[in-house]
N, C-alpha and C positions, 0 to 999 in steps of 0.2 A: 371233486367227488371221485371216489374209487369206482372202478369198473364194476358194473352190476350185470349179473346174468339172469335175473328173474324176468318174468314176462313183462311186468310194468316198469322195472328199472328205477324205482323210486327210492331205494335205500340211501340213507344219508341226506336226503333233501329236507329242507326246512319248510314245513307247512304251517300256515297261519289259518286257524279256523275261527271265524267270527260267528257268534251265536252257538257256542259249544255245548251248553247244557240242553236238556230235553232229549226226547227220543231220537230225533234225527241227529242232533249235535253229538250226542254220546256215541252213536254208531259211527259217525264220521271220525271222531277221535280214535276209536278202537281200530277202524279200518286202516288209517294211515300209520298208527303204531305197529299194526301187524305187517305193514309193508316195509318196516324198518326206517320210517321217517322220524325226524325230530319234529315234534308237534308243539306249537304254541296255541293253547286254548283260550279264547277271549270271551268274556261276558261281563255283565254288570256286577255279579257277585262271585266271590271265590268259591271253588268247589273241587272235589276230587272225583273224577269219573269212575264208574264201576269197572271200566275196561282196564284200569291200571292194577294189575295183579302181581307183578314181580318187579324187582329192583331195576332190571334192565329197561323195562318200559317206563318206569318212573323217572329214570335218568334222562329219558328222551322226551319228557313232557314238561312244558313250562306253562304255568297258569298266570294270565294277566287279567286285570280287571279294569273296566272303564265303560264309558257311555259311548256307544258307536254313533249316536246322533250328535255328539259334540266333537267338533273338529280338533280342538286341542287335545281332547282325551284320546281319540283314536290315533292321532299322530304320536302321542306319548306311548301308547300301547305298542305300536309298530316299532318304535325306537327301543323299548324294553326287550321286545322279542329279538331284535337284531343283536343287541348286546349279549343276550343269553346264548343263542344258537348260530349267530352270524346271519348273512343276508337271507331273506325269505325268497324261496323259489316258487312256492305255490300258495295262492290265496283261495280259500273256500269261503265265499260270502253266503252264509246261511241266514236267510231273512229272519229277523228277530221275532216277528209275529206271523203266525199262519194266516193265510188270506181269509180273514173273518167275513169278508163280504159275501163269500159263498154260503154263509149261514142265513142270509136274509134275502128275500126278494127285494128288488130295488125299491118298491113302494113302501117297504117297512124298515129299510135300513136307516139307523140313526146316523146323523151327520158326524157325530164325534167318532163313531166306529170307522167310517170311511176315512176321515182325516187322520186318525191315529194310525190305522193300517198303512195308508199311503205314505205318511211321513216316515214311519219307521222303516218300511221296506225300501223306499226310494232313497231317503237321506242316508240311512246306514250303508246301503250298498254303494252309493256314490262316494261317500267319504272314505270307506274302507278301501275301495279300488283306487281312489285318488292317491292316498298316502302309501299304499302298497307299491304303486308304480313310481311314485316319487322316491321311495326308499330304494327301489330297484335301480333307478337312474343313478342315484348317489353311489350305490355299491359298484355299479359297472364303471363309473368314472374312476373310482378308487382302485379297482382291480385292473383296469385297462382292458377289459374283455367283457363279453356278454355273460350273464348268469345262465347256468344250465337250466333247462326245463322250466322256463318262466311261463306260468299258466294261471289262469283264473277260472274258477267254476262257481257260478251263481246258483244257489239252491232255492227253489220254491218261489222266487219273486217275479211273477209275471209282469209286475209294474215296471220292471227294469229293462224290458225289451229294447226300448230306444237307447238306453245307456249302453247296453251290450253291443248294439250295432255301432254306436259311436266309438266305443273303445276298440272294437274290431278294426274300424277303419284307420286308426292311427297307431295301434300298439306295435306294429311292425317297425315303426320308426325308432322305437326304443330298443327292440330286440327282434332280430330277424325271424326267430322261431316262436315268438310269444303268441299265445292263443287265448281266447276267451270263449267259454261255452256255458250253457245253463242246463240244469236238471229240474224237470217238473216234479211237483209233489207226488209221492207214491209211498209204498212200503219203505220204512226207514232202512232196512237192510238192502233193499234194491237201490235206494238212493245212494247209500254209501259205496256200494260196488260200482255203480255207474259213475259216481264222482271220481273215484280213484282211477278208473279207466280213462276218463276224459282229462284228468290231470297229468297223465303220462305222455310225454312226447314220444317215447318208444312205441307205445301201443296206438296212440291217437294223434300223432303229430300232424296228420293230414286233415284233421277235423277242427274247424273253428266256426264260431257264431251259430252253433246249432243248439236247439233246446230239445232234450230227449227225456224219456221216462225210464229207459232201460238200455243195457248193452245190446239186447236183441233189436231194439228199435233203431239204435245207432247203426248196426250192421245192415238193417233193412234200408235205412236212408241212404247208405253209401253203396248199395248195390246198383249196377247199371239198370236203368229203367227199361223194361220191355213193353212192347205194345200190349194193350188190353185185348183179351179175346173178344171177338165180335159175338153178339147174341146169335143163336142158331137161326132165328127168324130173319136176321138181317140179310139183305141182298146186296149190300154195298161191298166193295172190294176191301178185304181186311188190310190194315197197314202192314208193311213189310218191315222186318227187323234190319235196319241199316247199320253198317259199321260206323262207330264213332269217328268223327273227323279228327285227324291228327295234324297238328300244326307244328312244324319243325322250326324252332327258334334258333337262329344263327347269330350269336353274339360275336362281334369282332372289334378289335382295338387297333387303331393305327398309331404306332409309337413314333410320331413325327419328331418331337423334341426340337433340337437345334436345326436338324436337317430341313424342317419345314420352312425355315427362313433363308435357306441357301438355294433351293431349287425353285419350285413354283411360287414360293413366298418371297423370293428376292425382290427388293425394291431399292433403288439408289438412296432413298431416305430412311432405310432401316437404321435403327440406332441400338446402342447397347441395351436399353430397356427391352427392346423387342427380343433380342437374343436371350435375355434373362428369362423371358417367359418359356423359352425352349429348355433352359436348365431346370426350371420349375417342373416342367412336364416330366423330365426324366428322373430327377432326384426326389420329387415329392409326389407327383401324380401317379407314377408307376407303382410305387409301394402302396399307395392308398387304394388304387384299383385292384391290385392283387389281393390285399386284405379283404376288401369288400366282396370280391368274387369268391374268396375262400369261405367267408362267413355265410354266403348263400349257397355254398357247395356247388359253385359253377366254374371254379377256376380251371378245371380240366375239361370243361365242356364248351370252350370258346377258342377263337383263333386270334393271334396277334400278328399283324402285318408290320414287319420291322425293317425300316431302311438300314442299309449296311452301315451308314454313318452312325446311327443310333447304337447299333450292336457293337461297333468297335470303340465308340466314345464313352459309352456307359455300360461297361461289362458287368458290373455288380447288379445293377438294376435289371438288365436283360437276363442275367442268371436267375433272378427271382421269378421271372416270367417262365423261363424254361423249366425250372424245378416245380412250378405249379402244375405241370402236366398239360399245358395248353399246346395247341397246334401252332407252328410257326410258319408264316407265309412271307413272301417278298413284297417290298414296297419301294423299289428303287434303291439307289445308294444315298444320294443327297436330295431325295424327294424331287427328282428331275421330271418334268413333263416330257412326254415323248416328242412333242412338237418343238421342243427346245434343242433336240438332238439329231445327229445324223444316225442312219441305220447302224453304222459301225459302232458309234458310241453306245447306242442302245444295247448292242450285242455284248460289248465289253462290260457294261454295267451289270447285265443279267448274269454273265459268267462269274464275275467277281462276287455277286451277292449269293449265287448258288453255293459257292465255296464257303462263304461266311456262315450261312445257315446250316450247311452240312457239318461244319466244324462245331457249331453250337449244339446241335441236337443228335449228331451221329447218323442222320439220314437226310437224303435229298428232299428239298421242299417240293411240294406238288401244287401249291396255290400262289396266286399273284393278285395284288391289287395295284392299279396304276395310281401314282401320286396325283391327287386332285382329279381322279378319273380320266386323266389325259393319256389315253392309249390310242394307237392308230393301227392300221392294217399290218404294218411291219411288226408291231408289238405282238400281235396275235400269231404272226408267222414264227416269231422267235419262241413263243410259248409252245407252239406245236413242235418245233424243231427240238426243243429240250424236254419234250414229253411231260409237260405240265398237265395236271388233271383238270384244273379249273382256273378261271379268272373271276374276280369280284369287283368289276368296275362299271358294268353296263346295266341298262334298265329297259330292255325290250319288253320285259314283264316286271311287275312290281311285287309279285307274290309267288312266282314259279320260276325255277331254273329253266335255262334254255341252252341249246348248243350255240357256241360262239359263231357269230355271223361271218360269212365270207362275201363281202361286198366290195365293189370297186369304190375308190374314194369319190365322194360327192364333190362336184365342181361348183364353185360359187358362180352366181349369175354375173355375166359381163354385160351391163346395160348399154355399153357402146355398140353392141352387136344387135342384129335384128332379133325380135322376140322368138322367131322360129328356132334360134340356136339353143335355147334352153327349155323349150316346151316339149320335153320328152319324159316318159315315165322311167322308173327304175328298170334296169335290164332284168329280164326274167332269168330264173335259174335253169340250167340245162344239165344233162348227165356229165358233160365235160366241165361244167362250171356250177357245182352244187352251191346251194344257198347257205350252207353252214359248214362248220369245221369239226363235226363229230369225230372223235369222242370228247373234244375239249368243251367243257361245260362252263356256262356263265351263271353265277349266283347273283341275283339282282342287288343293286346298291345305287343310291342316289342321295341328293342333299336332304330329302325329306326323311331319310332313315338315320341321319347322323346328328351329332350334338353340336359340332363346331360352328357351322354357319350361323345358326340362330343364337347360340349362347356364348360366343366368344368374340370380343371386339378385336379386330386386326386392323391397325391404323391405315394400311395401304391396300386393303382388299375391299373393293367397292361393294361386294354383296355380303360382307360380314355385318352382324348386328351386335350381339353381346349383352344387350339390356332387355332381353325377352324373359318374362316370368317363366321359371322352370315348369310351373304347373300348366302353362299353356302347351308346352311341348309334351309333357306327360299326358295331358288329355288328348292331344292330337294323335299320339301314338296309340293310346287306348282306343280311340275311335277307329283308327286304321285296323288294329287287331280285331276288334269286334265285327267290323264289316267283313273282313277277310274270313273270319270264323263262320259267318252266316252264309257267305256267297261263293267261297272257293273250296275246291276239293283237294285235300292233302297239300295245303299251301306251305310256303316257307315265310318266315317273318324275320328279316334281317334287322339287327340293332347294331349301329356303329358308334363306338366311343373313341375319344382321344384322351390320353392322360393330361394333355394341355387344357382340355375343357372339362371333362367329367372328373378330373382330379381336383378341380377347384372346390372349395368348401361349400359354396352355395349351390353347386350342381350335383355333387356326389350323393347327397341325401336323396334327391329326387330319383337318381338312377337306381339306387338301392331299393327305394320304394317301388319303382316301376318293375324292376326285375323280380322283386318279391311278389308283386301282383301276378306276374307271369308264372311264378312258382305255384301259386294257388291253382292256376289252370292245369299245371302239371299234376298236382295232387288229384284233380278231377279226371285225369287220364286223357286230356285233350292236347297237351303240349309235351314235346320232347326237345330238350336242349341238345344241340349237335354242334360239333366242330364243322367248319365250312367244308373240309375234305369229306366228312361223313355225308353231308348233304349232297355233294357232287356225286359220290359213288352210289348213294341210294337212288338218286334221280336217274343216273345213267343206266343202272340195272333195271329200274322201272321201265324206262323207254325200251330197253332191249327185250324185256319180257312181253311188253305190249306189242312190239313189232313182230314178234315171233308167233303170236296167237292169231 
């Protein structure tokens, strides 16, 4: 579609209007023709709407006839429309019969009126939406990309509220920006204007599953709600206007690939098939995740922690990540755990990986995640020495950053000694021995925030699973988000993926669905997607301003 500069940006889109004749239908046809759309008008009988007054508008109008309550008929009509003007971007499901139930009190309503109205409004709406979405799926598979501005607006059919909610719950699986809304019966002109507004992703892309009577009502519904004024005679304390809670979502991806099988994932029984999974992660998983994040417009709002081995072994795939605009952090060279190394080996690895990342991006990395979260006190010493801004390996808190701890190594209990030898508390902090390493920030991360442990089987890792239903993880993450939303102030919500895991065909769909769900909260003003470095800087500045007041 050519770039459009109008307010609604509907020019050139294909609109299918079911129930086109009549006062409302004709106003809908005229409205979308005025917006520069290609319009397919559908009804039981052929007709020429009064709104077609010149050859240009006539060339953008296609009339198809059929019975919307017959599945084969509506499927054929959708197919004819596609052959004429190409894939359909927008469906306007105008209920075939006005809700005649409103003309009778319940005690006087004839049964045939109830059944006729219910069947037409519910059956027509369902079949039209079903075959519109089926045609959209076919078109997207053929084109290899999502259709622009995929939208459904249901007009006048209160009986379809349940269907609207059902479609809303799964339409994003088909198209990440697809939406469904409804317009209640009102003046035909008002209905037409409201419908075109809701059909536009440019104007109303943040609105879905709403039923409105007018644009004014839509704007009112989407205004932040303010407390109601207390009556003058009330002696209770009026509610205060509080700032909406902002949740910073920190998406990160660990590009382990083959390196994961060399360091912390090494086992003497590793075989070629294990290493093959690492090649899959780099060659298949990385491009899939980049495309998915780009589709959700999140590719430049996340952080990839890349081992040096992955960066040097798979330069083309890593180049895709760098070009996506993502932040790049360090993740060891061959996914080595700190406890496998001497301090000098740790230093050599960090220096080498700083050089690799700097060459990739043109700037020094500021963030680090320890492979398998295996860092120790010497690791934090090295991060301080090399002026890193943050680490993302610890979980002193699960939803707020914290300054990196400065603690002596904990000694395991030696049960051969008297009990008095180990019955001591942690040593208190003192001015000469502070409890943290500020300004080095920690962004929380643990196994409950990641995909790999529950959703990927690793033959020689005792705590891997791999046969967990993705919906279980999706619901667990939603539960965590919703609890944090209600109970924490300005929290962070880390989400950790691996191309090894989330790149798999049965997992990536869930990840896209879950991130799309978080995008809905962004539309409501409650979520902000941030790179990990942005989270660290925001939190450090927040602590600085708090301590100075």
